C-alpha positions in Angstrom: 109.8 -63.4 87.2 113.1 -61.5 87.2 114.9 -64.4 85.6 112.1 -64.8 83.0 112.7 -61.2 81.8 115.9 -62.5 80.2 113.9 -64.1 77.4 112.2 -61.0 76.1 115.5 -59.1 76.6 117.3 -61.5 74.3 114.5 -61.2 71.7 114.7 -57.4 71.7 118.5 -57.5 71.6 118.4 -59.8 68.5 115.9 -57.5 66.9 117.9 -54.4 67.7 115.2 -53.0 69.9 116.4 -50.8 72.8 113.7 -52.2 75.1 116.1 -55.0 76.0 117.6 -52.4 78.4 114.2 -52.1 80.2 113.9 -55.8 80.7 117.5 -56.2 81.9 117.3 -53.2 84.2 113.9 -54.1 85.7 114.9 -57.8 86.1 118.2 -56.7 87.8 116.5 -54.4 90.3 113.8 -57.0 91.1 116.3 -59.7 91.6 118.5 -57.5 93.8 115.5 -56.6 96.0 114.3 -60.2 96.3 117.8 -61.3 97.2 118.1 -58.7 99.9 114.8 -59.8 101.4 115.8 -63.5 101.2 119.1 -62.8 103.0 117.4 -60.6 105.6 114.8 -63.2 106.5 117.1 -66.2 106.3 116.4 -68.5 109.2 113.2 -66.8 110.2 110.2 -68.9 110.9 106.5 -68.1 110.5 103.8 -70.2 112.1 101.6 -71.6 109.4 98.0 -70.4 110.0 95.0 -69.8 107.6 95.6 -66.1 108.0 99.2 -66.4 106.9 97.9 -68.5 103.9 95.4 -65.9 102.8 97.9 -63.1 103.2 100.6 -65.0 101.4 98.4 -65.9 98.3 97.1 -62.4 97.9 100.5 -60.7 98.4 102.2 -63.0 95.9 99.7 -62.2 93.2 99.7 -58.4 93.9 103.5 -58.2 93.9 103.7 -60.4 90.8 101.3 -58.0 89.0 103.4 -54.9 89.9 106.6 -56.7 88.8 104.9 -57.8 85.5 103.7 -54.2 84.9 107.1 -52.6 85.2 108.5 -53.5 81.7 105.2 -52.6 80.1 105.2 -49.2 81.9 108.9 -48.3 81.2 109.0 -49.6 77.6 106.5 -47.0 76.3 106.5 -43.6 77.9 102.9 -42.8 77.0 101.4 -45.8 78.8 99.6 -44.9 82.1 100.6 -47.0 85.1 97.0 -48.1 85.5 97.0 -49.5 82.0 100.3 -51.3 82.6 99.0 -52.9 85.9 95.8 -53.8 84.2 97.7 -55.6 81.4 99.9 -57.4 83.9 97.0 -58.6 86.1 95.1 -59.6 82.9 98.1 -61.7 81.9 98.7 -63.3 85.3 95.0 -64.0 86.0 94.8 -65.4 82.4 91.9 -63.1 81.6 93.3 -61.9 78.3 91.7 -58.5 78.2 94.1 -55.8 76.8 94.5 -52.1 76.7 97.0 -52.3 73.8 96.0 -51.4 70.2 98.3 -52.2 67.3 99.7 -55.6 68.6 101.1 -56.4 65.1 103.5 -53.4 65.4 104.4 -54.0 69.0 108.1 -55.0 69.7 108.5 -58.8 70.0 109.9 -58.5 73.5 106.8 -57.0 74.9 104.6 -59.6 73.0 106.7 -62.4 74.5 106.5 -60.8 78.0 102.6 -60.7 77.7 102.6 -64.4 76.7 105.0 -65.3 79.5 102.7 -63.6 82.0 99.9 -65.9 80.8 102.1 -68.9 81.1 103.3 -68.1 84.6 99.8 -67.2 85.8 98.4 -70.4 84.3 100.7 -72.8 86.1 100.5 -70.7 89.2 96.8 -70.9 89.5 96.8 -74.7 89.0 99.4 -75.2 91.8 97.5 -72.8 94.0 94.1 -74.4 93.3 95.4 -77.9 94.1 97.9 -77.3 96.9 96.9 -74.1 98.7 93.2 -73.2 98.4 91.9 -76.6 99.6 93.7 -76.1 102.9 92.1 -72.6 103.2 88.6 -74.1 102.7 87.9 -71.6 99.9 85.0 -71.9 97.5 84.4 -75.6 98.0 87.9 -76.5 97.0 88.3 -78.7 100.1 86.7 -81.4 98.1 89.8 -81.6 96.0 92.3 -81.5 98.8 95.4 -83.7 98.1 96.2 -84.6 101.7 93.0 -86.5 102.2 92.7 -89.1 105.0 91.6 -91.4 102.2 94.9 -92.7 101.0 93.5 -93.9 97.7 93.0 -90.2 96.7 96.6 -89.2 97.6 98.2 -89.3 94.2 101.9 -88.7 95.2 103.6 -89.0 98.6 105.0 -85.5 98.5 103.5 -82.2 97.6 106.7 -81.2 95.9 106.4 -84.2 93.6 102.8 -83.3 92.8 103.9 -79.7 92.0 106.7 -81.0 89.8 104.3 -83.3 88.0 101.9 -80.5 87.3 104.7 -78.3 85.9 106.0 -81.1 83.7 102.6 -81.9 82.3 101.9 -78.2 81.7 105.2 -77.6 80.0 104.9 -80.7 77.8 101.4 -79.9 76.6 102.5 -76.3 75.8 105.4 -77.7 73.7 103.2 -80.1 71.8 100.7 -77.3 71.2 103.4 -75.0 69.9 104.7 -77.7 67.5 101.2 -78.3 66.1 100.7 -74.5 65.6 104.0 -74.3 63.8 103.1 -77.3 61.7 99.9 -75.7 60.5 101.3 -72.4 59.4 102.3 -70.2 62.4 105.7 -68.7 62.6 107.9 -70.2 65.4 107.5 -67.0 67.4 103.7 -66.9 67.0 103.4 -70.6 67.7 105.2 -70.5 71.1 103.4 -67.3 72.1 100.0 -68.7 71.3 100.8 -72.1 72.8 101.6 -70.4 76.2 98.4 -68.5 76.2 96.3 -71.4 74.9 97.2 -73.9 77.7 96.9 -71.1 80.3 93.5 -70.3 78.8 94.8 -66.7 78.8 94.0 -65.5 75.3 96.8 -63.0 74.8 97.7 -62.9 71.1 100.5 -61.3 69.0 97.9 -59.9 66.6 94.9 -57.5 67.0 92.7 -60.1 65.1 93.7 -62.8 67.6 93.6 -66.3 66.1 91.4 -65.1 63.3 94.6 -63.4 61.8 95.8 -66.8 60.5 92.6 -67.7 58.6 93.2 -71.4 59.2 90.6 -74.0 60.2 93.4 -76.4 61.3 94.8 -73.8 63.7 91.3 -73.2 65.0 90.8 -77.0 65.7 94.2 -77.3 67.4 93.4 -74.3 69.6 90.0 -75.7 70.4 91.5 -79.0 71.6 94.2 -77.5 73.7 91.8 -74.9 75.3 89.7 -77.8 76.4 92.8 -79.6 77.7 93.8 -76.5 79.7 90.3 -76.4 81.3 90.4 -80.0 82.6 91.8 -80.7 86.1 95.6 -81.2 85.6 95.7 -83.8 88.3 93.8 -86.1 85.9 96.8 -86.1 83.5 99.1 -87.2 86.3 96.7 -90.0 87.3 97.0 -91.4 83.8 100.7 -92.1 84.3 100.3 -93.6 87.8 99.7 -97.4 88.3 96.2 -98.4 89.1 95.0 -94.8 89.0 93.4 -94.7 85.6 90.2 -96.3 86.9 89.7 -93.1 89.0 90.0 -90.9 86.0 86.3 -90.2 85.7 85.3 -87.0 87.4 81.7 -85.6 87.3 82.8 -82.1 86.5 84.8 -83.4 83.5 81.8 -85.3 82.1 79.5 -82.3 82.5 82.0 -79.8 81.1 82.6 -81.8 78.0 78.8 -82.4 77.6 78.2 -78.6 77.9 80.9 -77.9 75.3 79.2 -80.3 72.8 75.6 -79.2 73.5 76.3 -75.5 73.4 78.5 -75.8 70.3 75.8 -77.7 68.4 73.2 -75.2 69.5 75.4 -72.4 68.3 76.1 -74.1 65.0 72.4 -74.6 64.4 71.7 -70.9 64.9 74.5 -70.1 62.4 73.2 -72.5 59.8 69.5 -71.5 60.2 69.8 -67.7 60.9 73.1 -66.7 59.2 72.9 -69.4 56.4 76.5 -70.4 57.0 77.7 -73.7 55.5 77.6 -76.6 58.0 81.4 -77.2 58.1 82.2 -73.5 58.7 79.4 -73.2 61.3 80.7 -76.2 63.3 84.4 -75.1 63.3 83.7 -71.4 64.1 81.1 -72.3 66.7 83.3 -74.8 68.4 86.3 -72.5 68.5 84.5 -69.4 69.8 82.2 -71.2 72.2 85.1 -73.2 73.7 87.2 -70.0 73.9 84.5 -68.3 76.0 83.4 -71.2 78.2 87.1 -72.0 79.0 87.6 -68.3 79.7 90.5 -68.1 77.1 89.1 -65.2 75.2 90.5 -65.9 71.7 88.2 -64.8 68.8 88.2 -65.7 65.1 85.6 -63.1 64.3 83.1 -60.7 66.0 80.6 -63.3 67.3 78.3 -60.6 68.7 77.3 -59.9 65.0 76.0 -63.5 64.5 72.5 -63.3 66.0 70.7 -62.6 69.3 70.4 -66.3 69.8 74.2 -66.7 69.6 74.7 -63.8 72.0 72.5 -65.5 74.5 74.5 -68.8 74.3 77.8 -66.9 74.7 76.3 -65.0 77.6 75.5 -68.3 79.4 78.9 -69.7 78.6 80.6 -66.7 80.2 79.3 -67.7 83.6 80.2 -71.4 83.5 84.0 -71.6 83.2 86.1 -74.7 83.3 86.9 -77.4 85.9 88.4 -77.0 89.3 92.2 -77.5 89.3 92.5 -76.2 85.8 93.7 -72.9 84.3 90.2 -71.8 83.5 88.2 -69.2 85.4 84.5 -68.6 85.8 82.2 -70.1 88.4 83.5 -73.6 87.5 81.6 -76.7 86.8 82.2 -78.4 90.2 80.4 -75.7 92.0 77.4 -76.0 89.5 77.2 -79.7 90.3 77.3 -79.1 94.0 74.7 -76.4 93.8 72.5 -78.6 91.7 72.8 -81.4 94.3 71.8 -79.0 97.0 68.7 -77.7 95.0 67.7 -81.3 94.1 67.9 -82.4 97.8 65.8 -79.5 98.9 63.2 -80.2 96.3 63.1 -83.9 97.4 62.8 -82.8 101.0 59.9 -80.5 100.2 58.0 -83.4 98.6 59.0 -85.9 101.3 59.7 -83.9 104.5 60.9 -86.9 106.5 63.3 -88.3 103.9 67.1 -88.2 104.5 68.9 -86.8 101.5 72.6 -87.6 101.0 74.5 -85.1 98.9 77.2 -86.7 96.8 79.8 -85.5 94.3 80.6 -88.5 92.3 81.5 -91.2 94.9 82.2 -88.6 97.6 79.9 -87.1 100.2 79.5 -83.4 100.1 80.2 -81.9 103.5 78.3 -79.1 105.1 81.5 -77.0 105.0 81.8 -77.5 101.3 78.2 -76.5 100.7 78.6 -73.4 102.8 81.8 -72.5 100.9 80.1 -72.9 97.5 77.0 -71.0 98.5 79.1 -68.1 99.9 81.2 -68.1 96.7 78.2 -67.9 94.4 76.7 -65.1 96.5 79.9 -63.1 96.5 80.4 -63.7 92.8 77.1 -62.1 91.9 77.4 -59.4 94.6 80.8 -58.4 93.2 79.4 -58.4 89.7 76.6 -56.1 90.8 78.9 -53.7 92.7 81.5 -53.8 89.9 78.8 -52.9 87.3 77.6 -50.0 89.5 81.1 -48.7 90.0 81.9 -48.9 86.3 78.6 -47.1 85.5 79.7 -44.3 87.9 82.9 -44.1 85.9 80.9 -43.2 82.8 80.4 -46.6 81.0 76.9 -47.3 79.7 75.1 -50.2 81.4 75.8 -53.0 78.8 79.5 -52.2 78.6 79.8 -51.9 82.4 78.0 -55.2 83.1 79.9 -57.2 80.4 83.2 -55.6 81.4 82.6 -56.5 85.1 81.5 -60.0 84.1 84.4 -60.7 81.9 86.8 -59.4 84.5 85.5 -61.4 87.5 85.1 -64.5 85.3 88.6 -64.0 83.8 87.0 -64.4 80.3 88.5 -61.6 78.2 86.1 -60.1 75.7 82.8 -58.7 76.7 79.8 -57.4 74.7 79.3 -54.1 72.9 81.6 -52.0 70.7 84.0 -50.9 73.5 84.9 -54.2 75.3 83.5 -56.6 72.7 85.4 -59.1 70.5 86.2 -56.3 68.0 87.4 -53.8 70.6 89.6 -53.6 73.7 89.8 -51.8 77.0 92.2 -49.0 75.8 89.5 -46.3 75.9 88.5 -46.8 79.5 89.5 -44.3 82.2 92.1 -45.1 84.8 89.5 -45.5 87.6 87.7 -48.0 85.5 90.9 -49.9 84.8 91.7 -50.0 88.5 88.2 -51.4 89.3 88.5 -54.0 86.6 92.0 -55.0 87.8 90.6 -55.6 91.3 87.7 -57.7 89.8 90.2 -59.8 87.8 92.3 -60.4 90.9 89.4 -61.4 93.2 87.9 -63.6 90.4 91.2 -65.4 89.9 91.8 -65.9 93.7 88.3 -67.3 94.3 86.9 -64.0 95.7 86.9 -65.0 99.4 90.7 -65.2 99.5 91.0 -61.5 98.8 87.9 -60.2 100.5 88.6 -61.9 103.8 91.7 -59.8 104.1 89.6 -56.6 103.8 87.5 -57.7 106.8 88.3 -56.1 110.3 88.2 -59.5 111.9 91.2 -60.7 109.8 93.5 -58.2 111.5 92.1 -58.5 115.0 94.5 -60.0 117.7 
C-alpha cells in the first residue's frame, strides 16, 4: 500500500496539487515502519494454527484500513478521522459507500487513491476467499478448498501459482474493461478509475452522479458485463486456460446467479414499462445495469431507482441480500449459501413426508458435509443478528428506522447505496455522525470478512490458554 501511494502522488504532482506531499510522506512513514517490523522479526517463526489465521486476516484488514485512511485524513484538514476510516474501509471492502460530496471537484490524486483501494480490496478478498477462509472453515467456504484430497479439484500444484493466476486474470480483465470504457467515451483517467472499481465490484466513482454522469448506454452495457464478470468465481477463469479443466467449468452457483440476474432484470423492466411507461429498450438497459449493480454489490447508479415504483424497490430490496458467487469480489450472503440452505430445507421437507428416507445433500456433484451445513447456518444467523443489532445501534445514534435498516444492510452486505433520502442512490453518508460511521465501518468489515472471522476474535474463548 505504501508503494501504491506513488501513483496518486505522481498524478497530483503533474496537476500541481500540493497533496502529492501527503502521499509521499505517508507512504514513506508506512514503508519505514513496515521495514523496521520486517527486520525485527526476520527469522522468527509462528506455528500456523486456526487462531493465528483468524488474527492474521482481521489484523491485515484493520491495519490496511488505517493506512488507507491516512492520505484521506491529512489531505483535507476538515475531514474527521471517522469519515476517513469509513471511506478507506468502504474502499477496501468494496462497499462503495462514501462520505465525500463534490467528487467532481476533488483532486485527481484522491480520486485515484479511492479507486486503488477498491482494486486492492477486490483482489485481496478473492485471494483470501480461495486460499485462507476455506482452511478456517468459515461460512461454508470449506466446500471450495483448493487443497482437496480429490486431486481432480486441485487446479494448480502450488498455492503461489494459484494466487499469481488470480492476480493475472484480475489485472487483465481490469485492463480490458478500461480500454472499452475509453473506447465508448470516458477519459483515460475516468476509464481506469471506473475499471478498477467495476471488476472489484466496489462502486467508487470519480463523479457524484456515478456512471450516470456519462449518459451512455454503451458504457452502461460494458459496466453491466464486467460487474457480472467480477461476481463470478475467479477460479473459473483459470480453469478455462488449463488442459481438461473446461468440462468442470459448470458450477451450480454460477448457473443460479446468472438466472437470478436475468429473471430479476426482466421483472424490473416489466415494472418500468407498465408502471413508468418507459420505452422497452431504455427499460431493459437501465434495469439490467442498476439491478446487476445491486445484486453484485457494486453500488453504481445511473439514476435514483428508488423513484421508479414500489415494485422496483421491492426487487432491489431482495437483490441486496443475494450478492454474488463465492470466490468473487462480490459481497452479500452469496449464492452458494442460498443453494446449500435450499438443499437443507428440501431435505427436511422430504424427511417430514417420508420419515424413514435417507436424504443426501449435494452441491452440484459434491456431498455437503455436516460441518459445511453448520457453517452456513451459523453465518446466516449471524448475518441477520448483526443486521438487527446494527439497525438498533444506528437508531440510537438518531437515524430514522428506514435509514438505519438500509444503512446497516448495505454495510454488512457491502452493497453501497441504501434506501431513503440520506443513504439512498441520490445521497451519501456525509451527514451521519461519527458514532454512526464507526458502527457502519465495523459492519462493513465483518460483512467482508464473513462475519465469523471477526466475531470469533471477540469471544473470550479465543484468548484462553
